BAVOMI-639836 format. One record per residue (C-alpha): x, y, z; residue in one letter; residue number from 0. Coordinates in steps of 0.05 Angstrom, whole numbers. Layout:
N
<rec><x>X</x><y>Y</y><z>Z</z><r>a</r><k>NUM</k></rec>
...
END
This chain:
312
<rec><x>1870</x><y>-1205</y><z>-1457</z><r>m</r><k>0</k></rec>
<rec><x>1887</x><y>-1147</y><z>-1502</z><r>r</r><k>1</k></rec>
<rec><x>1925</x><y>-1086</y><z>-1475</z><r>t</r><k>2</k></rec>
<rec><x>1943</x><y>-1017</y><z>-1500</z><r>l</r><k>3</k></rec>
<rec><x>2006</x><y>-1048</y><z>-1531</z><r>h</r><k>4</k></rec>
<rec><x>1960</x><y>-1080</y><z>-1583</z><r>d</r><k>5</k></rec>
<rec><x>1929</x><y>-1013</y><z>-1605</z><r>l</r><k>6</k></rec>
<rec><x>1966</x><y>-954</y><z>-1634</z><r>d</r><k>7</k></rec>
<rec><x>1942</x><y>-885</y><z>-1656</z><r>l</r><k>8</k></rec>
<rec><x>1941</x><y>-903</y><z>-1729</z><r>n</r><k>9</k></rec>
<rec><x>1892</x><y>-959</y><z>-1715</z><r>l</r><k>10</k></rec>
<rec><x>1847</x><y>-911</y><z>-1677</z><r>l</r><k>11</k></rec>
<rec><x>1850</x><y>-862</y><z>-1735</z><r>k</r><k>12</k></rec>
<rec><x>1832</x><y>-918</y><z>-1782</z><r>a</r><k>13</k></rec>
<rec><x>1773</x><y>-939</y><z>-1740</z><r>l</r><k>14</k></rec>
<rec><x>1749</x><y>-867</y><z>-1735</z><r>d</r><k>15</k></rec>
<rec><x>1753</x><y>-859</y><z>-1810</z><r>a</r><k>16</k></rec>
<rec><x>1717</x><y>-925</y><z>-1824</z><r>l</r><k>17</k></rec>
<rec><x>1661</x><y>-907</y><z>-1776</z><r>i</r><k>18</k></rec>
<rec><x>1652</x><y>-839</y><z>-1811</z><r>d</r><k>19</k></rec>
<rec><x>1661</x><y>-861</y><z>-1883</z><r>e</r><k>20</k></rec>
<rec><x>1629</x><y>-931</y><z>-1883</z><r>r</r><k>21</k></rec>
<rec><x>1677</x><y>-947</y><z>-1940</z><r>s</r><k>22</k></rec>
<rec><x>1747</x><y>-977</y><z>-1940</z><r>v</r><k>23</k></rec>
<rec><x>1764</x><y>-938</y><z>-2003</z><r>t</r><k>24</k></rec>
<rec><x>1740</x><y>-870</y><z>-1976</z><r>r</r><k>25</k></rec>
<rec><x>1772</x><y>-882</y><z>-1908</z><r>a</r><k>26</k></rec>
<rec><x>1839</x><y>-898</y><z>-1943</z><r>a</r><k>27</k></rec>
<rec><x>1834</x><y>-834</y><z>-1984</z><r>a</r><k>28</k></rec>
<rec><x>1818</x><y>-794</y><z>-1922</z><r>r</r><k>29</k></rec>
<rec><x>1880</x><y>-820</y><z>-1886</z><r>l</r><k>30</k></rec>
<rec><x>1924</x><y>-817</y><z>-1948</z><r>g</r><k>31</k></rec>
<rec><x>1940</x><y>-892</y><z>-1948</z><r>v</r><k>32</k></rec>
<rec><x>1929</x><y>-946</y><z>-1999</z><r>t</r><k>33</k></rec>
<rec><x>1867</x><y>-990</y><z>-1998</z><r>q</r><k>34</k></rec>
<rec><x>1908</x><y>-1053</y><z>-1982</z><r>p</r><k>35</k></rec>
<rec><x>1940</x><y>-1016</y><z>-1923</z><r>a</r><k>36</k></rec>
<rec><x>1871</x><y>-996</y><z>-1898</z><r>m</r><k>37</k></rec>
<rec><x>1846</x><y>-1068</y><z>-1906</z><r>s</r><k>38</k></rec>
<rec><x>1907</x><y>-1090</y><z>-1866</z><r>g</r><k>39</k></rec>
<rec><x>1890</x><y>-1041</y><z>-1810</z><r>m</r><k>40</k></rec>
<rec><x>1818</x><y>-1066</y><z>-1809</z><r>l</r><k>41</k></rec>
<rec><x>1844</x><y>-1137</y><z>-1801</z><r>t</r><k>42</k></rec>
<rec><x>1887</x><y>-1115</y><z>-1741</z><r>r</r><k>43</k></rec>
<rec><x>1827</x><y>-1078</y><z>-1711</z><r>l</r><k>44</k></rec>
<rec><x>1784</x><y>-1140</y><z>-1717</z><r>r</r><k>45</k></rec>
<rec><x>1838</x><y>-1180</y><z>-1681</z><r>d</r><k>46</k></rec>
<rec><x>1845</x><y>-1127</y><z>-1626</z><r>v</r><k>47</k></rec>
<rec><x>1770</x><y>-1121</y><z>-1612</z><r>f</r><k>48</k></rec>
<rec><x>1751</x><y>-1193</y><z>-1627</z><r>g</r><k>49</k></rec>
<rec><x>1695</x><y>-1171</y><z>-1673</z><r>d</r><k>50</k></rec>
<rec><x>1685</x><y>-1163</y><z>-1749</z><r>p</r><k>51</k></rec>
<rec><x>1670</x><y>-1089</y><z>-1736</z><r>l</r><k>52</k></rec>
<rec><x>1648</x><y>-1078</y><z>-1808</z><r>f</r><k>53</k></rec>
<rec><x>1612</x><y>-1124</y><z>-1857</z><r>v</r><k>54</k></rec>
<rec><x>1606</x><y>-1115</y><z>-1932</z><r>r</r><k>55</k></rec>
<rec><x>1544</x><y>-1082</y><z>-1960</z><r>a</r><k>56</k></rec>
<rec><x>1518</x><y>-1063</y><z>-2028</z><r>q</r><k>57</k></rec>
<rec><x>1556</x><y>-997</y><z>-2022</z><r>r</r><k>58</k></rec>
<rec><x>1616</x><y>-998</y><z>-1976</z><r>g</r><k>59</k></rec>
<rec><x>1613</x><y>-1030</y><z>-1908</z><r>v</r><k>60</k></rec>
<rec><x>1564</x><y>-1029</y><z>-1850</z><r>v</r><k>61</k></rec>
<rec><x>1587</x><y>-1024</y><z>-1777</z><r>p</r><k>62</k></rec>
<rec><x>1570</x><y>-1079</y><z>-1728</z><r>t</r><k>63</k></rec>
<rec><x>1538</x><y>-1065</y><z>-1661</z><r>a</r><k>64</k></rec>
<rec><x>1608</x><y>-1068</y><z>-1629</z><r>r</r><k>65</k></rec>
<rec><x>1634</x><y>-1015</y><z>-1678</z><r>a</r><k>66</k></rec>
<rec><x>1575</x><y>-970</y><z>-1662</z><r>l</r><k>67</k></rec>
<rec><x>1590</x><y>-978</y><z>-1588</z><r>q</r><k>68</k></rec>
<rec><x>1662</x><y>-956</y><z>-1601</z><r>l</r><k>69</k></rec>
<rec><x>1643</x><y>-895</y><z>-1642</z><r>a</r><k>70</k></rec>
<rec><x>1635</x><y>-844</y><z>-1587</z><r>l</r><k>71</k></rec>
<rec><x>1694</x><y>-868</y><z>-1544</z><r>p</r><k>72</k></rec>
<rec><x>1739</x><y>-866</y><z>-1605</z><r>v</r><k>73</k></rec>
<rec><x>1716</x><y>-795</y><z>-1622</z><r>k</r><k>74</k></rec>
<rec><x>1729</x><y>-774</y><z>-1550</z><r>a</r><k>75</k></rec>
<rec><x>1800</x><y>-804</y><z>-1552</z><r>v</r><k>76</k></rec>
<rec><x>1816</x><y>-771</y><z>-1618</z><r>m</r><k>77</k></rec>
<rec><x>1789</x><y>-704</y><z>-1593</z><r>g</r><k>78</k></rec>
<rec><x>1831</x><y>-710</y><z>-1530</z><r>g</r><k>79</k></rec>
<rec><x>1894</x><y>-726</y><z>-1570</z><r>i</r><k>80</k></rec>
<rec><x>1880</x><y>-666</y><z>-1614</z><r>g</r><k>81</k></rec>
<rec><x>1874</x><y>-622</y><z>-1553</z><r>a</r><k>82</k></rec>
<rec><x>1941</x><y>-648</y><z>-1527</z><r>l</r><k>83</k></rec>
<rec><x>1975</x><y>-625</y><z>-1591</z><r>l</r><k>84</k></rec>
<rec><x>1945</x><y>-555</y><z>-1586</z><r>q</r><k>85</k></rec>
<rec><x>1987</x><y>-498</y><z>-1556</z><r>p</r><k>86</k></rec>
<rec><x>1979</x><y>-491</y><z>-1481</z><r>d</r><k>87</k></rec>
<rec><x>1955</x><y>-419</y><z>-1489</z><r>v</r><k>88</k></rec>
<rec><x>1905</x><y>-400</y><z>-1543</z><r>f</r><k>89</k></rec>
<rec><x>1919</x><y>-330</y><z>-1570</z><r>e</r><k>90</k></rec>
<rec><x>1856</x><y>-303</y><z>-1605</z><r>p</r><k>91</k></rec>
<rec><x>1891</x><y>-244</y><z>-1636</z><r>a</r><k>92</k></rec>
<rec><x>1940</x><y>-289</y><z>-1673</z><r>r</r><k>93</k></rec>
<rec><x>1895</x><y>-349</y><z>-1686</z><r>a</r><k>94</k></rec>
<rec><x>1879</x><y>-371</y><z>-1757</z><r>e</r><k>95</k></rec>
<rec><x>1823</x><y>-422</y><z>-1764</z><r>l</r><k>96</k></rec>
<rec><x>1752</x><y>-431</y><z>-1789</z><r>t</r><k>97</k></rec>
<rec><x>1693</x><y>-438</y><z>-1741</z><r>f</r><k>98</k></rec>
<rec><x>1632</x><y>-469</y><z>-1773</z><r>t</r><k>99</k></rec>
<rec><x>1562</x><y>-456</y><z>-1745</z><r>v</r><k>100</k></rec>
<rec><x>1500</x><y>-492</y><z>-1770</z><r>a</r><k>101</k></rec>
<rec><x>1431</x><y>-461</y><z>-1758</z><r>a</r><k>102</k></rec>
<rec><x>1365</x><y>-440</y><z>-1789</z><r>t</r><k>103</k></rec>
<rec><x>1364</x><y>-370</y><z>-1820</z><r>d</r><k>104</k></rec>
<rec><x>1328</x><y>-346</y><z>-1757</z><r>y</r><k>105</k></rec>
<rec><x>1383</x><y>-369</y><z>-1710</z><r>a</r><k>106</k></rec>
<rec><x>1437</x><y>-342</y><z>-1756</z><r>l</r><k>107</k></rec>
<rec><x>1403</x><y>-274</y><z>-1757</z><r>r</r><k>108</k></rec>
<rec><x>1392</x><y>-275</y><z>-1682</z><r>a</r><k>109</k></rec>
<rec><x>1462</x><y>-300</y><z>-1662</z><r>v</r><k>110</k></rec>
<rec><x>1510</x><y>-285</y><z>-1718</z><r>a</r><k>111</k></rec>
<rec><x>1507</x><y>-209</y><z>-1716</z><r>a</r><k>112</k></rec>
<rec><x>1525</x><y>-200</y><z>-1642</z><r>p</r><k>113</k></rec>
<rec><x>1576</x><y>-257</y><z>-1646</z><r>f</r><k>114</k></rec>
<rec><x>1613</x><y>-228</y><z>-1706</z><r>l</r><k>115</k></rec>
<rec><x>1612</x><y>-159</y><z>-1675</z><r>a</r><k>116</k></rec>
<rec><x>1646</x><y>-188</y><z>-1613</z><r>a</r><k>117</k></rec>
<rec><x>1694</x><y>-233</y><z>-1652</z><r>l</r><k>118</k></rec>
<rec><x>1726</x><y>-187</y><z>-1702</z><r>k</r><k>119</k></rec>
<rec><x>1761</x><y>-138</y><z>-1654</z><r>p</r><k>120</k></rec>
<rec><x>1788</x><y>-197</y><z>-1613</z><r>r</r><k>121</k></rec>
<rec><x>1806</x><y>-248</y><z>-1667</z><r>a</r><k>122</k></rec>
<rec><x>1810</x><y>-214</y><z>-1736</z><r>p</r><k>123</k></rec>
<rec><x>1840</x><y>-275</y><z>-1771</z><r>n</r><k>124</k></rec>
<rec><x>1787</x><y>-326</y><z>-1749</z><r>i</r><k>125</k></rec>
<rec><x>1739</x><y>-342</y><z>-1806</z><r>r</r><k>126</k></rec>
<rec><x>1666</x><y>-359</y><z>-1792</z><r>v</r><k>127</k></rec>
<rec><x>1626</x><y>-405</y><z>-1838</z><r>a</r><k>128</k></rec>
<rec><x>1550</x><y>-399</y><z>-1828</z><r>l</r><k>129</k></rec>
<rec><x>1516</x><y>-459</y><z>-1859</z><r>v</r><k>130</k></rec>
<rec><x>1444</x><y>-481</y><z>-1865</z><r>a</r><k>131</k></rec>
<rec><x>1417</x><y>-530</y><z>-1815</z><r>l</r><k>132</k></rec>
<rec><x>1391</x><y>-588</y><z>-1856</z><r>e</r><k>133</k></rec>
<rec><x>1319</x><y>-610</y><z>-1846</z><r>a</r><k>134</k></rec>
<rec><x>1313</x><y>-680</y><z>-1819</z><r>g</r><k>135</k></rec>
<rec><x>1323</x><y>-722</y><z>-1757</z><r>p</r><k>136</k></rec>
<rec><x>1372</x><y>-699</y><z>-1702</z><r>p</r><k>137</k></rec>
<rec><x>1420</x><y>-755</y><z>-1724</z><r>e</r><k>138</k></rec>
<rec><x>1438</x><y>-714</y><z>-1786</z><r>l</r><k>139</k></rec>
<rec><x>1467</x><y>-655</y><z>-1748</z><r>v</r><k>140</k></rec>
<rec><x>1500</x><y>-703</y><z>-1698</z><r>q</r><k>141</k></rec>
<rec><x>1536</x><y>-737</y><z>-1756</z><r>a</r><k>142</k></rec>
<rec><x>1561</x><y>-671</y><z>-1782</z><r>r</r><k>143</k></rec>
<rec><x>1587</x><y>-652</y><z>-1713</z><r>l</r><k>144</k></rec>
<rec><x>1620</x><y>-720</y><z>-1705</z><r>e</r><k>145</k></rec>
<rec><x>1656</x><y>-714</y><z>-1771</z><r>r</r><k>146</k></rec>
<rec><x>1681</x><y>-644</y><z>-1756</z><r>g</r><k>147</k></rec>
<rec><x>1641</x><y>-613</y><z>-1813</z><r>q</r><k>148</k></rec>
<rec><x>1607</x><y>-568</y><z>-1762</z><r>v</r><k>149</k></rec>
<rec><x>1636</x><y>-540</y><z>-1698</z><r>d</r><k>150</k></rec>
<rec><x>1571</x><y>-515</y><z>-1667</z><r>l</r><k>151</k></rec>
<rec><x>1496</x><y>-524</y><z>-1682</z><r>a</r><k>152</k></rec>
<rec><x>1441</x><y>-477</y><z>-1659</z><r>l</r><k>153</k></rec>
<rec><x>1381</x><y>-519</y><z>-1640</z><r>l</r><k>154</k></rec>
<rec><x>1323</x><y>-524</y><z>-1592</z><r>t</r><k>155</k></rec>
<rec><x>1324</x><y>-570</y><z>-1531</z><r>p</r><k>156</k></rec>
<rec><x>1275</x><y>-616</y><z>-1565</z><r>e</r><k>157</k></rec>
<rec><x>1319</x><y>-625</y><z>-1627</z><r>s</r><k>158</k></rec>
<rec><x>1385</x><y>-632</y><z>-1590</z><r>t</r><k>159</k></rec>
<rec><x>1412</x><y>-705</y><z>-1589</z><r>p</r><k>160</k></rec>
<rec><x>1426</x><y>-728</y><z>-1518</z><r>p</r><k>161</k></rec>
<rec><x>1498</x><y>-749</y><z>-1533</z><r>d</r><k>162</k></rec>
<rec><x>1519</x><y>-677</y><z>-1549</z><r>l</r><k>163</k></rec>
<rec><x>1543</x><y>-623</y><z>-1503</z><r>h</r><k>164</k></rec>
<rec><x>1492</x><y>-567</y><z>-1500</z><r>a</r><k>165</k></rec>
<rec><x>1481</x><y>-500</y><z>-1468</z><r>r</r><k>166</k></rec>
<rec><x>1419</x><y>-456</y><z>-1464</z><r>r</r><k>167</k></rec>
<rec><x>1429</x><y>-391</y><z>-1502</z><r>l</r><k>168</k></rec>
<rec><x>1365</x><y>-351</y><z>-1491</z><r>f</r><k>169</k></rec>
<rec><x>1289</x><y>-354</y><z>-1489</z><r>e</r><k>170</k></rec>
<rec><x>1255</x><y>-323</y><z>-1548</z><r>e</r><k>171</k></rec>
<rec><x>1187</x><y>-289</y><z>-1550</z><r>r</r><k>172</k></rec>
<rec><x>1142</x><y>-269</y><z>-1608</z><r>y</r><k>173</k></rec>
<rec><x>1121</x><y>-200</y><z>-1633</z><r>v</r><k>174</k></rec>
<rec><x>1075</x><y>-175</y><z>-1688</z><r>c</r><k>175</k></rec>
<rec><x>1114</x><y>-144</y><z>-1745</z><r>a</r><k>176</k></rec>
<rec><x>1083</x><y>-98</y><z>-1798</z><r>m</r><k>177</k></rec>
<rec><x>1103</x><y>-39</y><z>-1840</z><r>r</r><k>178</k></rec>
<rec><x>1119</x><y>26</y><z>-1805</z><r>a</r><k>179</k></rec>
<rec><x>1057</x><y>68</y><z>-1807</z><r>g</r><k>180</k></rec>
<rec><x>1009</x><y>9</y><z>-1811</z><r>h</r><k>181</k></rec>
<rec><x>943</x><y>29</y><z>-1778</z><r>p</r><k>182</k></rec>
<rec><x>949</x><y>-29</y><z>-1729</z><r>a</r><k>183</k></rec>
<rec><x>1016</x><y>-4</y><z>-1705</z><r>s</r><k>184</k></rec>
<rec><x>986</x><y>54</y><z>-1666</z><r>r</r><k>185</k></rec>
<rec><x>984</x><y>45</y><z>-1590</z><r>p</r><k>186</k></rec>
<rec><x>923</x><y>3</y><z>-1570</z><r>g</r><k>187</k></rec>
<rec><x>901</x><y>-8</y><z>-1643</z><r>a</r><k>188</k></rec>
<rec><x>918</x><y>-82</y><z>-1648</z><r>l</r><k>189</k></rec>
<rec><x>860</x><y>-113</y><z>-1611</z><r>t</r><k>190</k></rec>
<rec><x>848</x><y>-188</y><z>-1614</z><r>l</r><k>191</k></rec>
<rec><x>788</x><y>-177</y><z>-1660</z><r>e</r><k>192</k></rec>
<rec><x>830</x><y>-135</y><z>-1708</z><r>r</r><k>193</k></rec>
<rec><x>888</x><y>-185</y><z>-1704</z><r>f</r><k>194</k></rec>
<rec><x>842</x><y>-240</y><z>-1729</z><r>c</r><k>195</k></rec>
<rec><x>812</x><y>-196</y><z>-1784</z><r>a</r><k>196</k></rec>
<rec><x>879</x><y>-176</y><z>-1814</z><r>l</r><k>197</k></rec>
<rec><x>915</x><y>-217</y><z>-1867</z><r>e</r><k>198</k></rec>
<rec><x>977</x><y>-253</y><z>-1841</z><r>h</r><k>199</k></rec>
<rec><x>1042</x><y>-281</y><z>-1868</z><r>a</r><k>200</k></rec>
<rec><x>1083</x><y>-335</y><z>-1834</z><r>l</r><k>201</k></rec>
<rec><x>1150</x><y>-370</y><z>-1841</z><r>v</r><k>202</k></rec>
<rec><x>1145</x><y>-445</y><z>-1852</z><r>s</r><k>203</k></rec>
<rec><x>1214</x><y>-476</y><z>-1851</z><r>y</r><k>204</k></rec>
<rec><x>1185</x><y>-542</y><z>-1876</z><r>d</r><k>205</k></rec>
<rec><x>1152</x><y>-504</y><z>-1933</z><r>g</r><k>206</k></rec>
<rec><x>1080</x><y>-493</y><z>-1952</z><r>g</r><k>207</k></rec>
<rec><x>1047</x><y>-494</y><z>-1883</z><r>s</r><k>208</k></rec>
<rec><x>995</x><y>-441</y><z>-1867</z><r>f</r><k>209</k></rec>
<rec><x>990</x><y>-456</y><z>-1792</z><r>e</r><k>210</k></rec>
<rec><x>1036</x><y>-449</y><z>-1733</z><r>g</r><k>211</k></rec>
<rec><x>1039</x><y>-437</y><z>-1658</z><r>v</r><k>212</k></rec>
<rec><x>997</x><y>-374</y><z>-1666</z><r>t</r><k>213</k></rec>
<rec><x>939</x><y>-413</y><z>-1696</z><r>d</r><k>214</k></rec>
<rec><x>944</x><y>-464</y><z>-1639</z><r>a</r><k>215</k></rec>
<rec><x>939</x><y>-407</y><z>-1589</z><r>a</r><k>216</k></rec>
<rec><x>879</x><y>-377</y><z>-1625</z><r>l</r><k>217</k></rec>
<rec><x>845</x><y>-445</y><z>-1629</z><r>a</r><k>218</k></rec>
<rec><x>848</x><y>-451</y><z>-1554</z><r>r</r><k>219</k></rec>
<rec><x>806</x><y>-388</y><z>-1552</z><r>l</r><k>220</k></rec>
<rec><x>759</x><y>-413</y><z>-1606</z><r>g</r><k>221</k></rec>
<rec><x>786</x><y>-362</y><z>-1656</z><r>l</r><k>222</k></rec>
<rec><x>819</x><y>-364</y><z>-1725</z><r>r</r><k>223</k></rec>
<rec><x>861</x><y>-318</y><z>-1768</z><r>r</r><k>224</k></rec>
<rec><x>872</x><y>-312</y><z>-1843</z><r>t</r><k>225</k></rec>
<rec><x>942</x><y>-332</y><z>-1867</z><r>v</r><k>226</k></rec>
<rec><x>948</x><y>-313</y><z>-1940</z><r>s</r><k>227</k></rec>
<rec><x>1023</x><y>-319</y><z>-1949</z><r>l</r><k>228</k></rec>
<rec><x>1072</x><y>-374</y><z>-1929</z><r>s</r><k>229</k></rec>
<rec><x>1147</x><y>-366</y><z>-1941</z><r>v</r><k>230</k></rec>
<rec><x>1202</x><y>-417</y><z>-1927</z><r>q</r><k>231</k></rec>
<rec><x>1254</x><y>-368</y><z>-1899</z><r>n</r><k>232</k></rec>
<rec><x>1257</x><y>-299</y><z>-1870</z><r>f</r><k>233</k></rec>
<rec><x>1298</x><y>-265</y><z>-1925</z><r>l</r><k>234</k></rec>
<rec><x>1241</x><y>-239</y><z>-1967</z><r>i</r><k>235</k></rec>
<rec><x>1190</x><y>-227</y><z>-1912</z><r>l</r><k>236</k></rec>
<rec><x>1212</x><y>-157</y><z>-1887</z><r>p</r><k>237</k></rec>
<rec><x>1206</x><y>-130</y><z>-1958</z><r>e</r><k>238</k></rec>
<rec><x>1137</x><y>-160</y><z>-1967</z><r>l</r><k>239</k></rec>
<rec><x>1113</x><y>-133</y><z>-1900</z><r>l</r><k>240</k></rec>
<rec><x>1140</x><y>-63</y><z>-1915</z><r>a</r><k>241</k></rec>
<rec><x>1105</x><y>-62</y><z>-1983</z><r>a</r><k>242</k></rec>
<rec><x>1034</x><y>-78</y><z>-1959</z><r>g</r><k>243</k></rec>
<rec><x>988</x><y>-88</y><z>-1900</z><r>d</r><k>244</k></rec>
<rec><x>1005</x><y>-159</y><z>-1882</z><r>l</r><k>245</k></rec>
<rec><x>1021</x><y>-175</y><z>-1810</z><r>l</r><k>246</k></rec>
<rec><x>1069</x><y>-230</y><z>-1786</z><r>a</r><k>247</k></rec>
<rec><x>1081</x><y>-259</y><z>-1717</z><r>v</r><k>248</k></rec>
<rec><x>1156</x><y>-270</y><z>-1713</z><r>l</r><k>249</k></rec>
<rec><x>1211</x><y>-281</y><z>-1662</z><r>p</r><k>250</k></rec>
<rec><x>1234</x><y>-215</y><z>-1632</z><r>r</r><k>251</k></rec>
<rec><x>1308</x><y>-225</y><z>-1647</z><r>r</r><k>252</k></rec>
<rec><x>1291</x><y>-238</y><z>-1720</z><r>l</r><k>253</k></rec>
<rec><x>1260</x><y>-169</y><z>-1732</z><r>v</r><k>254</k></rec>
<rec><x>1291</x><y>-125</y><z>-1678</z><r>d</r><k>255</k></rec>
<rec><x>1321</x><y>-65</y><z>-1713</z><r>g</r><k>256</k></rec>
<rec><x>1298</x><y>-82</y><z>-1784</z><r>v</r><k>257</k></rec>
<rec><x>1286</x><y>-16</y><z>-1821</z><r>p</r><k>258</k></rec>
<rec><x>1216</x><y>-2</y><z>-1844</z><r>g</r><k>259</k></rec>
<rec><x>1181</x><y>-48</y><z>-1795</z><r>l</r><k>260</k></rec>
<rec><x>1140</x><y>-32</y><z>-1733</z><r>a</r><k>261</k></rec>
<rec><x>1136</x><y>-83</y><z>-1676</z><r>l</r><k>262</k></rec>
<rec><x>1075</x><y>-91</y><z>-1632</z><r>v</r><k>263</k></rec>
<rec><x>1061</x><y>-139</y><z>-1575</z><r>e</r><k>264</k></rec>
<rec><x>1011</x><y>-194</y><z>-1595</z><r>p</r><k>265</k></rec>
<rec><x>941</x><y>-187</y><z>-1566</z><r>p</r><k>266</k></rec>
<rec><x>943</x><y>-259</y><z>-1540</z><r>l</r><k>267</k></rec>
<rec><x>993</x><y>-303</y><z>-1505</z><r>a</r><k>268</k></rec>
<rec><x>1037</x><y>-342</y><z>-1555</z><r>i</r><k>269</k></rec>
<rec><x>1087</x><y>-391</y><z>-1525</z><r>p</r><k>270</k></rec>
<rec><x>1159</x><y>-375</y><z>-1540</z><r>g</r><k>271</k></rec>
<rec><x>1217</x><y>-423</y><z>-1548</z><r>f</r><k>272</k></rec>
<rec><x>1288</x><y>-435</y><z>-1522</z><r>v</r><k>273</k></rec>
<rec><x>1349</x><y>-434</y><z>-1567</z><r>k</r><k>274</k></rec>
<rec><x>1409</x><y>-478</y><z>-1549</z><r>t</r><k>275</k></rec>
<rec><x>1480</x><y>-488</y><z>-1575</z><r>a</r><k>276</k></rec>
<rec><x>1505</x><y>-559</y><z>-1584</z><r>a</r><k>277</k></rec>
<rec><x>1574</x><y>-588</y><z>-1598</z><r>w</r><k>278</k></rec>
<rec><x>1609</x><y>-655</y><z>-1600</z><r>h</r><k>279</k></rec>
<rec><x>1657</x><y>-686</y><z>-1551</z><r>e</r><k>280</k></rec>
<rec><x>1712</x><y>-684</y><z>-1604</z><r>r</r><k>281</k></rec>
<rec><x>1716</x><y>-607</y><z>-1599</z><r>t</r><k>282</k></rec>
<rec><x>1696</x><y>-600</y><z>-1526</z><r>h</r><k>283</k></rec>
<rec><x>1767</x><y>-593</y><z>-1499</z><r>a</r><k>284</k></rec>
<rec><x>1796</x><y>-555</y><z>-1558</z><r>d</r><k>285</k></rec>
<rec><x>1820</x><y>-487</y><z>-1531</z><r>p</r><k>286</k></rec>
<rec><x>1802</x><y>-448</y><z>-1594</z><r>a</r><k>287</k></rec>
<rec><x>1732</x><y>-477</y><z>-1601</z><r>r</r><k>288</k></rec>
<rec><x>1720</x><y>-469</y><z>-1526</z><r>r</r><k>289</k></rec>
<rec><x>1740</x><y>-396</y><z>-1530</z><r>w</r><k>290</k></rec>
<rec><x>1695</x><y>-384</y><z>-1590</z><r>l</r><k>291</k></rec>
<rec><x>1636</x><y>-418</y><z>-1556</z><r>r</r><k>292</k></rec>
<rec><x>1644</x><y>-376</y><z>-1494</z><r>e</r><k>293</k></rec>
<rec><x>1647</x><y>-313</y><z>-1536</z><r>l</r><k>294</k></rec>
<rec><x>1583</x><y>-333</y><z>-1572</z><r>l</r><k>295</k></rec>
<rec><x>1549</x><y>-347</y><z>-1506</z><r>f</r><k>296</k></rec>
<rec><x>1568</x><y>-279</y><z>-1479</z><r>a</r><k>297</k></rec>
<rec><x>1546</x><y>-243</y><z>-1543</z><r>a</r><k>298</k></rec>
<rec><x>1477</x><y>-277</y><z>-1540</z><r>c</r><k>299</k></rec>
<rec><x>1469</x><y>-255</y><z>-1467</z><r>a</r><k>300</k></rec>
<rec><x>1477</x><y>-181</y><z>-1487</z><r>d</r><k>301</k></rec>
<rec><x>1418</x><y>-146</y><z>-1454</z><r>p</r><k>302</k></rec>
<rec><x>1413</x><y>-99</y><z>-1514</z><r>a</r><k>303</k></rec>
<rec><x>1378</x><y>-155</y><z>-1550</z><r>w</r><k>304</k></rec>
<rec><x>1323</x><y>-157</y><z>-1497</z><r>r</r><k>305</k></rec>
<rec><x>1315</x><y>-233</y><z>-1498</z><r>p</r><k>306</k></rec>
<rec><x>1245</x><y>-248</y><z>-1493</z><r>a</r><k>307</k></rec>
<rec><x>1194</x><y>-340</y><z>-1591</z><r>g</r><k>308</k></rec>
<rec><x>1169</x><y>-452</y><z>-1700</z><r>q</r><k>309</k></rec>
<rec><x>1127</x><y>-430</y><z>-1758</z><r>a</r><k>310</k></rec>
<rec><x>1080</x><y>-376</y><z>-1732</z><r>v</r><k>311</k></rec>
END
């Protein structure tokens, strides 16, 4: 029977690197050791766990079922050891680190502004990297969190992998956005009939779609609208709305306070959505990341944002 005497920290680091990199060469480079030294550590790991752990493939190595079972426990152990080496007291005012947040452009617009406003006076030397949330299965973002490429991901409950820590941030609702002075922006002017008659724009994060949750809500009423413009992100949309008579149904936090736009309640019920924050076990106990998460949670709860909604 194997005991802790058979396993040292360097072997755990090697296993963690091999699981992430799926290559003996890349794992060796990551740890700053030679390839023969990494191969030797893999031999010792196989002896400790009584399993091949990795088998050769066309490119690199492929983990066995036993290696995949070990992945999360090893990440947890490495994260715990990292936390042990951190100072007992985290001092935000003196801290120097980079906090990486992955999200869609909507979530970054909704969350980044209040978070940065709260962060800078408290921790001026902490850098924040806002990166795009890649389209694809939830396993992609989980892999980035596991490898430490991302500290926090802003997701929805449906897209949050079950193995991650998660916390509900807010519930979003939809509003109709149009140029200031648009005839439909007058009180009571945006009836359901007029809503369907106007030309609409929508944001399709997958690209090219002309239907969203608004169309599903209209279909339940036996109605349709005309969507003449589909854009893949929000950046250009305020300018396009301000320059013409298009209307767009958008999440409130996305357009709240944008100059040149008027916001009106939709003339029909459109289901909103919940935004969550997710992070990995490896950073769960880290004092700095924990402090940053709590600050972000508090900033999102600011009532000034009036929390209240997918391609719409």
